[in-house]
Structures are given as C-alpha cells and as structure tokens.
C-alpha positions in Angstrom: 12.6 3.8 -7.7 9.1 5.2 -8.2 7.4 6.6 -5.2 5.5 4.1 -3.1 1.7 4.7 -2.9 0.2 3.6 0.4 -3.5 3.3 0.9 -6.0 1.5 3.2 -6.8 -2.0 2.4 -9.7 -2.9 0.1 -11.6 -6.2 -0.3 -9.8 -6.8 -3.6 -6.4 -6.8 -1.9 -7.0 -10.3 -0.3 -5.0 -12.3 -2.9 -2.2 -9.7 -3.0 -1.7 -9.9 0.8 -1.7 -13.7 0.7 1.0 -13.6 -2.0 3.0 -11.1 0.1 2.8 -13.4 3.1 4.3 -16.2 1.0 7.0 -13.9 -0.4 8.1 -12.4 2.9 7.5 -15.2 5.5 7.0 -18.6 3.9 10.1 -18.0 1.7 12.2 -17.9 4.9 10.5 -20.8 6.6 8.3 -18.7 8.9 4.6 -19.4 9.4 2.1 -17.3 7.5 -1.2 -15.7 8.5 -4.2 -17.7 7.5 -6.8 -16.7 4.9 -9.5 -15.9 7.6 -7.1 -13.5 9.3 -6.3 -11.7 6.0 -10.0 -11.6 5.0 -10.9 -10.0 8.3 -8.3 -7.3 7.7 -9.6 -6.6 4.2 -13.2 -6.5 5.1 -13.5 -5.3 8.7 -10.3 -3.5 9.7 -9.4 -1.9 6.3 -9.1 1.6 7.7 -6.2 0.7 10.0 -4.4 -1.7 7.6 -2.4 -0.5 4.7 -0.9 -1.7 1.4 2.1 -0.2 -0.3 2.4 -0.3 -4.1 5.2 0.7 -6.5 4.2 1.1 -10.1 1.1 -0.9 -9.3 3.0 -3.8 -7.7 2.1 -4.7 -4.1 5.4 -4.6 -2.2 4.5 -4.2 1.5 1.7 -4.0 4.0 1.0 -3.1 7.6 -1.8 -4.7 9.7 -3.3 -3.2 12.8 -6.5 -3.2 14.8 -8.1 -0.2 16.5 -10.7 -0.6 19.1 -12.0 1.5 22.0 -9.1 3.9 22.0 -6.4 1.3 21.7 -4.4 0.2 18.7 -2.5 -3.1 18.2 0.0 -3.3 15.4 0.6 -6.9 14.4 2.5 -7.0 11.2 4.7 -4.8 9.0 6.2 -6.6 6.0 8.1 -5.5 2.9 9.4 -7.8 0.2 13.2 -8.2 0.2 14.1 -6.0 -2.7 12.3 -3.0 -1.2 13.3 -3.5 2.5 15.9 -0.8 2.5 13.8 1.7 0.6 11.3 4.3 1.8 8.4 1.8 1.6 8.7 1.0 5.3 8.7 4.7 6.3 5.6 5.4 4.1 3.7 2.5 5.7 4.7 3.9 9.2 3.5 7.3 8.1 0.1 6.0 7.1 -0.2 4.1 10.4 0.9 6.9 12.7 -1.4 9.4 11.0 -4.3 7.0 11.5 -3.7 6.5 15.3 -1.8 9.4 16.8 -4.8 11.6 17.5 -7.4 8.8 17.9 -6.0 6.3 20.4 -4.7 6.5 24.0 -2.3 3.6 23.7 -0.6 1.5 20.9 0.6 -2.0 21.6 3.3 -4.1 19.8 4.5 -7.7 20.4 7.8 -9.0 19.2 10.2 -11.9 19.7 13.3 -11.2 21.7 15.6 -11.9 18.7 13.8 -9.5 16.3 16.3 -6.6 16.8 15.0 -4.6 13.9 11.4 -4.6 15.2 12.5 -3.7 18.8 14.6 -0.8 17.5 11.7 0.4 15.4 9.3 0.3 18.4 11.9 2.2 20.5 12.3 4.9 17.8 8.5 5.4 17.9 8.6 5.7 21.7 7.4 2.3 22.7 8.4 1.0 26.2 8.8 -2.8 26.7 6.5 -3.7 29.6 6.4 -7.4 29.9 7.1 -10.8 28.4 4.2 -13.1 27.6 4.7 -16.9 27.4 2.6 -19.1 25.1 1.4 -16.0 23.3 0.7 -17.6 19.9 0.9 -21.1 21.1 3.0 -23.6 23.0 6.6 -22.4 23.3 5.9 -19.0 21.8 7.3 -16.0 23.9 6.7 -12.4 23.0 7.9 -9.0 24.4 5.0 -6.6 24.8 5.6 -2.9 24.3 3.4 0.1 24.4 3.2 3.8 23.5 0.8 5.7 25.8 -1.0 9.1 25.2 1.6 11.0 27.3 4.4 9.6 25.1 2.5 10.4 21.9 2.2 14.0 23.0 5.8 14.3 24.2 7.2 12.8 20.9 4.8 14.7 18.7 7.6 17.2 17.6 9.8 14.3 16.7 7.1 12.6 14.7 6.5 15.9 12.8 10.2 16.3 12.0 10.4 12.8 10.6 7.3 13.5 8.6 5.3 10.7 10.3 2.4 13.0 11.3 1.2 16.3 10.0 2.1 19.4 11.9 -0.7 20.7 14.2 -2.4 23.9 13.2 -2.2 26.3 16.0 -5.3 28.1 17.2 -5.7 31.7 16.0 -4.1 34.3 18.2 -6.5 36.9 19.7 -5.9 40.6 19.0 -5.1 41.3 22.7 -2.6 38.5 22.9 -1.0 39.5 19.6 -0.5 43.1 20.8 1.1 41.8 24.0 3.4 39.5 22.1 4.5 42.2 19.7 5.3 44.5 22.7 7.4 41.8 24.3 9.4 41.2 21.1 10.0 44.9 20.7 11.2 45.3 24.3 15.1 45.5 24.4 15.0 43.9 27.9 13.7 40.6 26.5 16.3 39.0 24.4 15.1 35.9 22.5 16.9 33.2 20.6 15.8 30.2 18.4 17.5 27.0 17.6 16.5 24.2 15.3 17.4 20.5 15.5 17.6 18.2 12.6 16.4 14.7 12.9 17.2 12.3 10.1 14.5 9.8 8.9 14.9 6.3 10.4 16.6 3.6 8.4 14.7 0.4 9.0 14.3 -3.0 7.5 11.1 -5.1 7.5 9.7 -8.4 8.5 7.3 -8.8 11.4 8.6 -5.4 12.6 5.4 -4.4 14.2 4.6 -7.8 15.5 6.9 -10.7 14.6 
C-alpha cells in the first residue's frame, strides 16, 4: 500500500467527507453527520480536522474542535479496506501534533459498546470520567473521557516512542553545567547505566473511534 498522506481539511474536501460518511457509517446503518456540520469543519475548524488520502483517494478523516485551551475529538473514520492499515495511526499523529502542546485538556465521547474506541482513548491516556444521558438525543448515552495536561506531560515519552509527536529539542547546556556533567561522568565513584524500552505502534481499527 502506498503511504497515506494526511493534511488539514480544505473547503474543497466537503464532498469527499460526505461520501466517506456514507461509506463508513450509512453503509452499516448508522446515522451520518449532516452537511452543515461537515461544512463547518471544512470552513472554520480545518486546522484541527484532517483528511487521509492514499494515491489521491480519500480513505479516512478525523474531526476535532479546539477552543480556549480545550480540544474535543468527535470522529475518526477510515473506510473498511484501510481500517487495519497505518491510516488510523497517521490520522492520530496529525491530531496529537496539533494539540499536545496547545491545549490543557482533550475530551472524547463514546458509546459503551464501542470497545475499539475506548481502547484507543485509554492508549492515549484518556480517563473515563462520567456517563452522559441524552447526549445526542433521546435514549443516547455516552461515556465521557479526558486527557489533562499532567497526563500529556507524563505520557510524552510514550507518544514520542510511538511517533505520535515530535521529540522535544532540549535547551542548550551552559558551559559551566557541561563541565560539571563531564566531571561527574569521569568520576569512578559515579557508575551510570542506561536502558531502553521498546513500545510497538498500536493496532487499531476505525469507526467513530474518537467519538462514536
């Protein structure tokens, strides 16, 4: 499979997103997002919404909203024949790089039976905090989960190992501090060791995995 290209939404992506909604959700009997919702994403929230293409074909998308230091991820969808590919990971990478240093909290909502979405949220560090009734209408119940700033910071090394975010560039070391560090390393009374852990990339499927 050719590498997926993920980019922020553009106005011209409206029809492609509407078709993807039909291919992913309507095809399985689920409700789809309306044209007004999709148009808002393309025109006003494009910087936090992403489209994945393979050889020019739209195959998946992620929709989220960022406002006043908070992010709300509503939808992550990939067409069936690409659901077990790296497309999902590439969409997550674009999303995480957009929010990780710019928000204090990220919210998700999900139905109780959407095991794939709940596992994905947990992998990212989200903690389930409450259950909301009548969330999208009568009879609709959603689990709300969130990642706060402290969790973002604590899991930053994990995100970096998975390739979800870029590694931070450390501040330059002053000359005085560098001399002290070299002296410590050279001292025979200060043994040091280093270990590395390997963390495999997550295997996830798609659907409303950020918000179904």
